[in-house]
C-alpha positions, -999 to +999 in steps of 0.1 A: +494-500+075+528-509+082+548-487+098+524-460+121+536-420+117+532-405+147+545-371+162+574-368+192+567-337+209+606-333+213+630-302+228+665-290+222+683-270+245+703-246+218+723-229+249+756-234+237+755-243+207+775-215+186+763-193+149+788-213+135+779-253+146+803-260+118+835-256+136+856-228+109+829-233+081+802-207+075+795-218+036+782-253+054+764-233+084+744-216+063+733-237+032+719-260+062+708-230+081+681-220+055+664-245+061+651-227+093+645-200+064+620-220+048+606-251+072+585-227+096+559-211+066+565-244+047+556-272+072+525-244+082+518-248+047+516-284+041+494-285+072+472-259+058+467-279+025+466-311+037+432-291+060+417-283+030+423-312+015+414-341+045+373-344+038+386-357+005+401-391+018+384-422+016+408-445+030+409-448+066+445-461+062+454-435+041+435-408+069+455-413+096+492-415+080+482-379+068+473-370+102+503-387+114+520-365+090+509-337+093+516-336+135+553-341+128+547-313+106+537-290+129+562-305+154+590-297+128+578-261+121+581-248+159+615-265+162+627-245+126+613-215+147+633-215+178+668-214+157+655-187+147+646-172+175+681-190+190+699-170+151+680-135+166+699-142+200+726-140+189+723-108+162+717-128+130+683-111+121+660-132+100+630-112+098+639-099+061+642-127+046+612-152+065+587-125+053+596-136+017+580-171+026+555-159+043+547-143+014+555-171-011+535-196+014+502-176+026+497-155-005+508-170-037+502-203-025+474-193-004+440-209-001+428-185-032+452-188-064+473-157-068+466-123-088+426-139-100+442-165-120+413-189-133+416-221-118+385-240-098+396-244-061+398-280-066+421-279-089+439-251-075+446-274-042+454-306-064+481-280-075+491-269-039+489-308-028+508-318-062+537-291-051+539-309-016+545-338-028+572-320-050+591-307-020+585-342-002+612-359-027+640-331-015+626-332+018+636-372+021+664-373+001+680-340+028+671-367+056+684-402+037+718-377+030+721-366+066+712-400+086+747-407+070+766-372+065+799-387+086+819-350+075+794-339+099+806-356+128+840-355+113+838-318+117+827-321+150+790-306+147+773-296+170+754-323+187+723-305+195+718-290+163+732-326+147+710-344+165+679-318+150+690-323+121+688-364+120+658-361+135+639-341+110+660-363+086+644-400+100+610-383+098+611-374+068+620-404+059+595-424+076+568-403+063+584-399+028+555-411+005+524-397+024+523-366+008+528-383-029+502-411-014+474-380-007+485-364-039+472-395-055+443-395-040+433-366-042+446-358-078+414-376-099+423-398-128+440-406-163+466-378-173+457-347-158+469-364-126+501-376-139+504-340-163+496-322-125+529-338-109+553-328-135+539-293-128+546-293-095+583-306-095+580-282-126+579-250-100+586-269-066+628-276-084+640-237-094+616-222-068+634-239-048+671-237-059+666-199-062+652-198-019+685-219-011+709-197-031+696-167-018+689-174+016+723-189+019+739-153+006+720-135+028+728-153+057+765-153+054+759-112+045+740-110+077+767-129+098+779-107+125+812-126+128+822-128+090+811-089+089+807-088+056+841-104+045+830-133+033+804-140+003+784-170-005+806-188-034+797-218-053+840-231-047+834-227-010+796-245-014+817-277-037+848-276-013+820-282+014+809-309-008+840-328-007+846-323+027+812-343+028+796-315+041+768-313+020+749-334-005+767-333-035+746-320-070+740-349-092+721-363-053+692-335-056+693-335-088+687-372-098+660-369-078+636-352-102+638-382-132+632-406-106+601-390-095+589-376-128+583-417-141+552-428-140+559-454-122+577-437-093+565-438-059+587-429-030+590-456-010+617-459-029+638-432-019+659-436+017+667-463+043+635-464+061+652-486+088+679-459+088+653-438+100+642-459+123+675-471+138+680-432+141+648-422+163+660-449+182+687-434+193+684-397+192+680-380+220+657-351+215+634-383+205+643-410+233+640-375+261+602-371+243+594-406+250 
């Protein structure tokens, strides 16, 4: 094992973080804030799915990586939940949205197939592992992007929020291959393994896009400081991209065909050295050690 994956018990002080933590940029702020809507439930779900699959792991090296991954994801879920509490304290209540996210992960992607779908428990578990691996493709891309997003520094984004995002992003790059390796290990051999990987991405990509647009629109609509004066628009989103505040559409879209190559492996995503370097200087990660 070339790099040990382990959780860092970080903590963040949100008392001075403003609602619009990118000054003067409510759209960019809330596009990124969608992470806080999706990740608490999503990463708890990752851990549950991996717990179900642990008995299938026969490789002790992979098992150690998976346990490190689970510890990191559990910590991510907790820290993003604290941000939701911070938003609620500033009169931006997200519960009407997050209950649908909870429904998605707990019911539609729960331990049993939805609506009695005729699929075996083993095959349903393999499909959910494929979905985790597909989601982790995007989190690795986003993690590497935020580590190099100088536009956020130029815009004087809140230092605590930026540290949360970069600590999390660095750990996503750090464990970028674990979910993929877990899927490959548990998914059997031959054509069905690749077909299931494609199906996982075919479900994940449009659902994530839909949730992101919906989540951004929700946050802007319920932002008490905007009082309904602003609506989500692609024009504002694209303006934020040009300023370096958000990743480019093509950067996210290109992650899909890369992932679908038969020879693909996520160890090629991002820069591990850059991620590790940030974790060594992150205020929260340094305090945790």
